[in-house]
GUMARNU-662128 format. One record per residue (C-alpha): residue in one letter; residue number from 1; x, z negated, y negated. Coordinates in pm, whole numbers. Layout:
GUMARNU-662128
  res    n    east      up   north
    a  NUM       X       Z       Y
...
end
This chain:
GUMARNU-662128
  res    n    east      up   north
    m    1       0       0       0
    g    2     287     -72    -239
    l    3     288    -291    -548
    q    4     -43    -372    -714
    r    5      94    -359   -1069
    p    6     453    -234   -1080
    t    7     663    -327   -1381
    v    8     897     -59   -1518
    l    9    1166    -151   -1769
    q   10    1314     125   -1984
    i   11    1617      74   -2205
    i   12    1715     289   -2502
    p   13    1937     204   -2801
    e   14    1688     266   -3083
    l   15    1340     401   -3145
    d   16    1411     590   -3464
    t   17    1373     961   -3393
    g   18    1452    1207   -3116
    g   19    1338    1336   -2781
    a   20    1480    1053   -2568
    e   21    1312     793   -2787
    l   22     977     969   -2778
    s   23    1009    1009   -2402
    a   24    1044     634   -2360
    i   25     718     581   -2550
    e   26     537     856   -2361
    i   27     644     715   -2024
    a   28     540     366   -2132
    a   29     194     513   -2193
    a   30     198     687   -1854
    v   31     301     371   -1667
    t   32      21     179   -1835
    r   33    -233     449   -1756
    g   34    -100     457   -1400
    g   35    -184      91   -1353
    g   36     162     -47   -1419
    r   37     330    -260   -1682
    a   38     576     -99   -1922
    i   39     860    -286   -2095
    v   40    1098    -117   -2340
    l   41    1426    -279   -2440
    s   42    1552    -144   -2774
    e   43    1678    -244   -3116
    g   44    1365     -86   -3264
    g   45    1325     172   -3538
    r   46    1062     377   -3716
    m   47     876     447   -3389
    a   48     885      89   -3260
    d   49     517      22   -3333
    r   50     422     313   -3108
    v   51     534     122   -2797
    a   52     249    -127   -2833
    a   53       9     153   -2927
    a   54     101     319   -2598
    g   55      21       1   -2407
    g   56     381    -105   -2358
    e   57     577    -414   -2455
    l   58     879    -390   -2685
    v   59    1155    -644   -2632
    v   60    1397    -634   -2924
    f   61    1739    -616   -2763
    p   62    2094    -521   -2879
    a   63    2081    -201   -2676
    a   64    2281      12   -2921
    t   65    2611    -171   -2880
    k   66    2908       7   -2724
    n   67    3136    -297   -2730
    p   68    3258    -356   -2371
    l   69    3232    -734   -2399
    k   70    2880    -713   -2538
    l   71    2782    -467   -2267
    a   72    2884    -727   -2008
    v   73    2677    -989   -2188
    n   74    2386    -744   -2202
    a   75    2405    -690   -1826
    v   76    2350   -1062   -1769
    a   77    2066   -1066   -2023
    i   78    1893    -764   -1866
    e   79    1916    -921   -1522
    r   80    1763   -1239   -1661
    i   81    1479   -1045   -1824
    a   82    1423    -845   -1508
    r   83    1389   -1157   -1295
    k   84    1173   -1343   -1549
    e   85     935   -1049   -1600
    a   86     929    -950   -1232
    v   87    1061    -602   -1309
    d   88    1041    -358   -1019
    l   89    1247     -67   -1155
    i   90    1495     -10   -1438
    h   91    1518     325   -1618
    a   92    1810     393   -1856
    r   93    1806     670   -2117
    s   94    2146     636   -2287
    r   95    2501     589   -2170
    a   96    2619     258   -2316
    p   97    2307      56   -2227
    a   98    2297     237   -1892
    w   99    2618      59   -1788
    s  100    2459    -279   -1857
    a  101    2137    -172   -1688
    l  102    2322     -43   -1380
    v  103    2499    -376   -1330
    a  104    2174    -566   -1384
    a  105    1983    -345   -1141
    r  106    2244    -381    -869
    r  107    2259    -759    -911
    a  108    1883    -788    -904
    k  109    1862    -533    -620
    l  110    1624    -309    -812
    p  111    1587      70    -808
    f  112    1777     233   -1093
    v  113    1675     562   -1257
    t  114    1853     751   -1532
    t  115    1746    1042   -1750
    y  116    2023    1282   -1845
    h  117    1896    1374   -2190
    g  118    2197    1555   -2336
    i  119    2495    1769   -2242
    y  120    2760    1510   -2321
    n  121    3109    1625   -2417
    e  122    3371    1532   -2160
    k  123    3718    1529   -2312
    g  124    3948    1335   -2084
    r  125    3899    1112   -1784
    a  126    3783     811   -1984
    k  127    3495    1005   -2141
    k  128    3397    1153   -1807
    l  129    3387     805   -1654
    y  130    3180     676   -1945
    n  131    2931     962   -1909
    s  132    2914     933   -1531
    v  133    2680     634   -1546
    m  134    2398     878   -1622
    a  135    2452    1033   -1278
    r  136    2454     701   -1092
    g  137    2082     646   -1064
    d  138    1903     631    -732
    f  139    1733     931    -885
    v  140    1874    1122   -1181
    i  141    1613    1292   -1397
    a  142    1739    1613   -1559
    n  143    1540    1745   -1852
    s  144    1599    2109   -1755
    r  145    1738    2320   -1475
    y  146    2042    2382   -1694
    t  147    2102    2006   -1717
    a  148    2056    1964   -1342
    d  149    2324    2226   -1275
    i  150    2563    2050   -1515
    i  151    2509    1719   -1331
    k  152    2583    1879    -994
    k  153    2893    2054   -1123
    r  154    3041    1752   -1300
    y  155    2965    1473   -1055
    a  156    2887    1649    -725
    t  157    2548    1479    -733
    p  158    2339    1601    -438
    e  159    2034    1810    -528
    a  160    1823    1559    -333
    h  161    1907    1290    -589
    i  162    1815    1505    -891
    r  163    1466    1560   -1023
    v  164    1404    1825   -1290
    v  165    1144    1688   -1530
    y  166    1111    1907   -1837
    r  167    1064    1742   -2174
    g  168     700    1739   -2266
    v  169     511    1859   -2571
    d  170     203    1667   -2678
    l  171     -47    1951   -2665
    d  172    -309    1742   -2841
    a  173     -86    1670   -3142
    f  174      71    2018   -3135
    d  175    -258    2207   -3139
    p  176    -310    2468   -3412
    a  177    -684    2404   -3405
    k  178    -634    2038   -3493
    v  179    -398    2075   -3789
    a  180    -604    2067   -4108
    v  181    -523    2320   -4378
    a  182    -466    2032   -4619
    r  183    -174    1906   -4407
    i  184      -9    2248   -4417
    e  185     -66    2289   -4789
    n  186      74    1942   -4854
    l  187     401    2029   -4681
    r  188     431    2365   -4851
    h  189     379    2190   -5185
    l  190     645    1929   -5102
    w  191     884    2207   -5007
    g  192     807    2407   -5323
    v  193     679    2706   -5125
    h  194     443    2939   -5310
    d  195     119    3074   -5160
    k  196     251    3413   -5060
    q  197     593    3301   -4938
    r  198     667    3294   -4566
    v  199     857    3000   -4417
    i  200    1146    3033   -4172
    l  201    1183    2679   -4033
    h  202    1493    2520   -3882
    a  203    1398    2171   -3762
    a  204    1697    1964   -3651
    r  205    1903    1671   -3769
    l  206    2191    1766   -3996
    t  207    2487    1794   -3765
    r  208    2731    2080   -3726
    w  209    2637    2178   -3371
    k  210    2273    2232   -3469
    g  211    2385    2545   -3657
    q  212    2257    2500   -4012
    t  213    2554    2697   -4143
    d  214    2453    2999   -3932
    v  215    2098    2983   -4065
    i  216    2230    2987   -4421
    a  217    2457    3282   -4343
    a  218    2167    3468   -4180
    a  219    1948    3400   -4484
    a  220    2213    3556   -4706
    r  221    2220    3870   -4489
    v  222    1843    3931   -4503
    r  223    1751    3804   -4848
    d  224    1726    4147   -5010
    r  225    1484    4266   -4737
    a  226    1290    3941   -4707
    r  227    1224    3846   -5066
    d  228     902    3668   -4975
    c  229    1078    3424   -4738
    v  230    1198    3065   -4780
    f  231    1433    2906   -4527
    i  232    1353    2537   -4474
    l  233    1618    2312   -4318
    a  234    1424    2004   -4206
    g  235    1617    1705   -4074
    d  236    1795    1382   -4158
    a  237    2167    1364   -4228
    q  238    2170    1029   -4038
    g  239    2482     921   -4222
    r  240    2660    1258   -4203
    d  241    2687    1284   -4579
    d  242    3004    1495   -4563
    y  243    2829    1756   -4353
    r  244    2526    1755   -4582
    d  245    2760    1815   -4876
    t  246    2920    2102   -4684
    v  247    2579    2258   -4621
    m  248    2476    2224   -4985
    k  249    2803    2381   -5099
    q  250    2756    2674   -4860
    i  251    2405    2730   -4997
    a  252    2542    2740   -5351
    d  253    2842    2958   -5265
    a  254    2622    3207   -5076
    g  255    2387    3237   -5373
    v  256    2079    3143   -5171
    a  257    1979    2819   -5342
    d  258    1650    2983   -5441
    i  259    1549    3056   -5081
    v  260    1723    2788   -4869
    r  261    1613    2427   -4904
    l  262    1713    2098   -4746
    v  263    1397    1889   -4723
    g  264    1511    1589   -4516
    h  265    1311    1426   -4239
    v  266     960    1560   -4178
    d  267     707    1328   -4013
    d  268     434    1587   -3960
    m  269     603    1839   -3735
    p  270     279    2003   -3611
    a  271     197    2090   -3971
    a  272     555    2203   -4030
    f  273     541    2455   -3746
    a  274     190    2558   -3853
    a  275     332    2627   -4198
    a  276     611    2842   -4055
    h  277     603    3213   -3987
    t  278     903    3185   -3754
    a  279    1111    2894   -3621
    i  280    1485    2904   -3559
    v  281    1687    2702   -3307
    a  282    2044    2779   -3406
    s  283    2246    2539   -3189
    i  284    2606    2643   -3132
    e  285    2641    2406   -2835
    p  286    2404    2407   -2538
    e  287    2071    2229   -2577
    a  288    1980    2015   -2278
    f  289    1616    2108   -2336
    g  290    1543    2215   -2695
    r  291    1226    2034   -2797
    a  292    1189    2224   -3126
    a  293    1154    2557   -2945
    a  294     880    2422   -2720
    e  295     691    2248   -3001
    a  296     702    2558   -3220
    q  297     561    2771   -2939
    a  298     286    2514   -2877
    m  299     184    2571   -3239
    g  300     177    2947   -3185
    c  301     495    2997   -3388
    p  302     742    3261   -3261
    v  303    1095    3130   -3203
    i  304    1442    3271   -3254
    s  305    1683    3064   -3044
    t  306    2042    3082   -2932
    n  307    2071    3183   -2568
    i  308    2278    2890   -2442
    g  309    2167    2581   -2255
    a  310    1799    2534   -2170
    p  311    1618    2746   -2436
    p  312    1631    3053   -2208
    e  313    1410    2847   -1975
    t  314    1156    2779   -2248
    v  315    1163    3092   -2470
    l  316    1051    3414   -2305
    a  317    1254    3708   -2431
    p  318    1402    4034   -2300
    p  319    1576    4107   -2071
    r  320    1427    3816   -1873
    v  321    1078    3947   -1953
    s  322     942    4272   -2091
    p  323     907    4304   -2470
    e  324     531    4280   -2422
    a  325     568    3933   -2264
    r  326     800    3783   -2522
    t  327     735    3454   -2701
    g  328    1046    3483   -2915
    w  329    1403    3610   -2939
    l  330    1728    3488   -2783
    v  331    2056    3552   -2966
    p  332    2419    3463   -2899
    p  333    2533    3159   -3099
    g  334    2708    3252   -3420
    d  335    2613    3620   -3392
    l  336    2488    3687   -3743
    q  337    2405    4049   -3673
    a  338    2181    3941   -3383
    y  339    2014    3686   -3610
    e  340    1957    3957   -3868
    i  341    1797    4191   -3615
    a  342    1574    3918   -3470
    l  343    1467    3795   -3814
    m  344    1375    4142   -3933
    e  345    1180    4210   -3612
    a  346     991    3882   -3648
    l  347     916    3945   -4014
    s  348     798    4299   -3943
    l  349     518    4181   -3712
    d  350     171    4243   -3845
    e  351     -82    3962   -3826
    m  352    -232    4078   -3497
    q  353     109    4115   -3330
    r  354     223    3772   -3446
    t  355    -105    3613   -3334
    t  356     -68    3770   -2991
    i  357     286    3637   -2952
    g  358     174    3296   -3075
    r  359    -116    3278   -2831
    r  360     114    3377   -2546
    a  361     371    3118   -2655
    r  362     118    2833   -2654
    e  363      -9    2933   -2311
    h  364     349    2939   -2180
    v  365     422    2587   -2308
    s  366      85    2455   -2191
    n  367     154    2575   -1838
    a  368     505    2433   -1800
    f  369     614    2194   -2074
    s  370     331    1953   -2155
    t  371     370    1579   -2207
    f  372     108    1534   -1934
    e  373     323    1718   -1681
    m  374     635    1527   -1786
    q  375     450    1196   -1747
    r  376     302    1290   -1412
    t  377     630    1403   -1258
    t  378     818    1097   -1388
    l  379     560     867   -1230
    a  380     609    1060    -907
    v  381     980     971    -922
    y  382     892     603    -969
    d  383     639     618    -684
    s  384     893     763    -444
    l  385    1119     461    -502
    l  386     855     190    -524
    k  387     604     325    -269
    t  388     335     297    -536
    r  389      52     526    -649
    m  390      98     538   -1024
    e  391      84     917   -1032
    q  392    -249     910    -851
    q  393    -389     643   -1082
    f  394    -262     838   -1383
    l  395    -449    1147   -1269
    k  396    -765     950   -1205
    a  397    -745     796   -1552
    a  398    -694    1139   -1708
    y  399    -976    1307   -1518
    p  400   -1309    1150   -1414
    a  401   -1385    1162   -1043
    s  402   -1610    1467   -1070
    k  403   -1338    1669   -1239
    h  404   -1030    1510   -1085
    d  405    -944    1756    -809
    g  406    -973    2077   -1009
    a  407    -819    1946   -1328
    a  408    -533    1777   -1149
    a  409    -460    2091    -951
    k  410    -444    2293   -1273
    n  411    -176    2061   -1415
    m  412      33    2026   -1101
end
């Protein structure tokens, strides 16, 4: 029969912004809906209140530390919490706290799960050892097939110990039909975008590998043929003030200050993608999943993405599919000519062509990359270790008995 009410403890450094942080909240909601108890250990952040809203319990904990001595202390503290709260499984989502969580799980004889959220750089043996904790779970969740292949190559992790669980998009929040015109107009006003101007949106934190400098260079190449366009760079610097200054200087030097704007963090991303004609994912290093590409497509917004990492799994583009099946464009990182061609093709679409691509893009994401599917498959991982039925309870909670079989089958 398994446990009546399994308790799952997740640990993540902060709950400020990002895919890993949002995943922790979404899985807390799934565990609760699946009849379990969800605990999240974190230092908190702007999304902290969402843990309770999801039905979980936030325990404020120094999870962001990387100090080896403090990590040892944290291991003892996590073990103590696990025993006191009758935790049944520990799930780590970041490297430093994962070391503490691994020790605690082994001491308490609890199943240990990790999610490999990013393609971590491995320069030298020490860094490889540090990263390796994310491959030491009883099951290792990879957020894309690309990530799974990296794990196998780096650590010789058997395929049987890896579970590919794609990052999920909240199809309710990212639904074009549910984004009021006022929300879109508010953002366009904040960005200083005029009524007839089209928005090319790059949504990513300000860091060099996210490729803001390539977007600026591409804007300079097309400006004379796309005079009705504004390029919006949306994302926090998160302390990288030197890089932000570099980006601002490049904008000035390229003479595109009138069409390229840094707007900082944007809370309403559904409205941001609804306001955009085209989205760009310009990463120059591989994305482990590429949430922005999936969210944009969910909003019916065509995507231009670099062709490295996981985006080729989420963006349909030739030669993988026929031109008639595309949901966007894939370009080599740093290839400004390819950016130019893709941008001009996207901007040349008439309204019917763009709507058709957008409809196809949303259907693609709905079928493969929903939050619901991510939650369901993660619960299945927990169930396999705990001999529980959280996935089944989750499906029952999502679909009334009369609709359960057909609706569940559609999402499986």
